[in-house]
N, C-alpha and C positions, 0 to 999 in steps of 0.2 A: 351332587346332594341335595335334598328336598329339606327347605328349610322347614316345613311343614310337618315333616315326620320327624325328627329328629328334636329331644329336650333341649331348649335352650336354661344353660344351667348357670349364666351369667347373672350376677347379684350389683346392680347400675349402682347402689349406694347402701352403705353397710358401715353401721357404726361401729365403735369399739366393743368389741365381745369378750368381757371379761371370763366365763365359761371357756370359749374357741382359745382364748390365749393361756389359759392354764392346761389345756391340753397338748399346747405346741411346746409350753415349756417343758413340760415333762420329758418332751426327747431330749433337753438340756439336763435335766437332775443327774444323770450320770457324770457331768462334767461341771460341776456348781464349783469344786476347789477351783479348777482353772477358770473359772470366770472371773469367780473372786478377788483371785491374784490379777487379772488382766483388769476390774475394774481399781483396784487400788492402785495398779500401775500406772491405770490415765490419770487418776487422781494427782498426785505426784507430779506427774508431767504437768498438769495444769498449776500445782502450785508453783514449779520452776518458773514456769512465763510467768506468772506475777510476781517473783522474785527479783526477777532480772530490771524490771523498769523500777523496783525499790533500789537497786544497786544501781543505777543510772541515775538514780534522785539523791543517792549518798554522793556517789562522786561528783556532781556537779553543785552542789551544796557547801561540802564537806573540803574537797579537794581542789575544783577548778575554779568556785567562787569563795573562797577559804575568809570569813570574815577577819578570821586573827590576823591572817596575812596583811590582807587589805588594810588592819590599825597601824600594822607597824610601817607599812608601805606610805601610811599619811602621815604618821608621827615621824619621818625620817630615822627610822634605827638603822643601825648599822651595816652594812651590806652585809658581811659575813653573818649576821643573823637572819637577813632578808633570804641568803643562797641557803640558809640552812632550813628556812620554812618551805622554800619553794621545792628543796630535794625533799622533805618529807610529803610535800603534797603529790610531786609525783612520781614517790615509794609508793604511797597510798592507792593513788587512780591506778597506778602497773596492777595493784593488787587486785582493786576492783576488775580491772579487765580480765585479771587471770580467771576471778573465781566466776565470771559471766561466762566467759569459752569454757572453763568448765562444766560451767550447768548445760548449757548450749550439747556440749560433748554426753555428758551425761544423760541430757533429755533425746537425745539421738538412740543412742544405744537403750535406752527403756521404752522407746515408741516399737523399737524395731523387736524386742522381746515381745512384747506387747502385743502388736501384731501379728508375729508368728503364734501366738498363744491362741489368739483369736482364731487364726486361719484352722490352726489343728483343730477346736470345738467345732467351729463351721463346717470344715468337712465331714467329721464324724457324724454332726449332727445329721446334716443334708443325706447320709449314706444312710441313717437309722430311719430315717423316713422315707427313703426313696425305696427302702427295702420293706418299709410296712403297707405303706401303699402297692406297691409291687405285691407283694403276698395277698393282701385285701381283693386287687383285681380279681386273681385268680379264683375268688371264692365266690364273686360276684353270679347272678345268672345269666342264661346266653339272651333273655327280654332284654337286660339291663344293656351287654353287651353289643346288640344288635342295635338300640336305639340312640346307642351314644358314639359319635363314630371315634374310630383311632386314632384320628389324628389330635382329635379334642382331646383324648386321656394321656397321650404321650404328652403335651404341653403342660399337665397336669402332673404329672411324674417328673418331667424335666424342667423347664425354666421356673413355672410356677413353685417348685418347693425349692429353687435358691434362691429367689425373692424373697420366702419366707423362713429361711434358716437367716438371711440378711439381716429381715425385721428383727427376728427373734435371739440373735446373737450381737451383732455387730450393733444394731439399732437399740438393746436394752442397757449395753454396756455403756454406751455413748451418754442416754439416758440418764443412767445413776451418776455415770463421773460429772456431767453437766450441772446435773440437779447442787452435788457435792461443793463443785466447785463456786458453782452461783453464791451459796451460802456464805463459805467463805469469804468470797471477793467482797458479798453485801458487807459481811459483819467488819472487816477490815476497813471499809469503805465509812460506815459509821464510826467505828473507833476513832480514823483521823478526822474526820468531819461529819456530822450526822445530817448538818443543815445543807451541807453541798450533796450530802448523796439525796437527801430527797427531793432536790431541785433535778438530779441527773435524773431520778425514776419518775421523775414527770411524762414523759413520753412511753412509759411501756405499757399502761393501757391501752396507747393506739396501738403499738406495737402487736400486742395480742388481739384485737379485734382485726387488724390486718393479716396476722395468721390465722386465724378460723377462717375470714374470707378466702384466702389463699386454699385455706386445707377441703374446703367445701369442693373447689373446682377441680384441684391437685386431685383428690381421691375419686373422683367423679370419670377425670382422664384415665387414671392409673387402672383403673377397672376396665375402661374401654377397648386401652393400649392391648391388657390381656386377654379381655376376649375376643379382639379382632384378630390378633397372632393364632389365639386356637383355634380359630374357623379358618384361619390360611393352612395351617398345618391337617387341619381336619380334608380339606377340600383335595389339599398334596396327595395327602395318603390315600383317599379313597382313585384319585386319579390314578396315580401310580397304581395301586392295586388291581383296578377294575379297567386298565386303559386298552384290555381287547374288545370288551366289551361295547365301550368308548366309541374304539375307531368302527367295531361293525355295523353301528345306528351313526355313523358320521358327525360324533359330538365333541370333536377336535377342536372347532373354532369356539363353539358354545364355553365349552368348558375351560381354554383360554379368555376371553371375556371374563367369566364371573372370577376365574384369579387374578386379571385385572384388575377390576374394580373394586375386590377384597382386598387385594395390595395396597391399591391405592388408598383405601378408607386407613387402613392401618398405618400408611402414610403423613395424612393429616390429620390423624389424633396425635402421632408422634411428635408432629410439625404445634399442634393447642399446647401439647403437655410442656413442648420446650419453652413456648410463650407466655405459658403461667410461671413456670421457674424465671424466664427471663423479667418478667412485670416485679 
């Protein structure tokens, strides 16, 4: 495949585009109700995660280290009274443990329901997108189809659509839930001790700066991985469909070297992306 002949449709750096995101969210519009329910479930699950430490705090402060029982022990109270206080603390500790266990079980059930709902919405959205793209390709001119490798178009219809689906379905739900959870957590922390909350928030600007730097490298690497994967698909498709011509001109070794080069480039770019996430 001649690199000069075919269009290079890879965008090596693209910032967030509200218009494009709006067009993508149009595919999710028919499933807005399940999306809202899934977001709400994820938010409830996040609240359960917050409730567990609070219950543990209650168990430690009121039952395991009950100040009233400590005073009774220090004052030399009757053994029967001490035994009654210890039994009450054990019962309270057992109740807290049962509540925490129930929350964990309910959280597991809700996560299962949420994941199933997101999977259904995601698969239906992906089906709609692929059908739309496939229908669009049927209307494209012969010039377009001639100057764009079939392998690259196949990568757009299959693999790239899946990545977009994960972003606009799972990603949107997760972001909305995380924002709501962060607001609730910060509000509760400020209610407990606003001074300590301010101290805890000191590293946040540095974390945001780090995330912006990471985003720059991760976005570039992600786009490069997608592009190199499309190049491999295009080469494989053209090699298989034109294998007779390729053999007539004795191009087997040259095409093998080209495939080895592109495959290695794709591998190296994956390693670069993995290193970014590892750092």
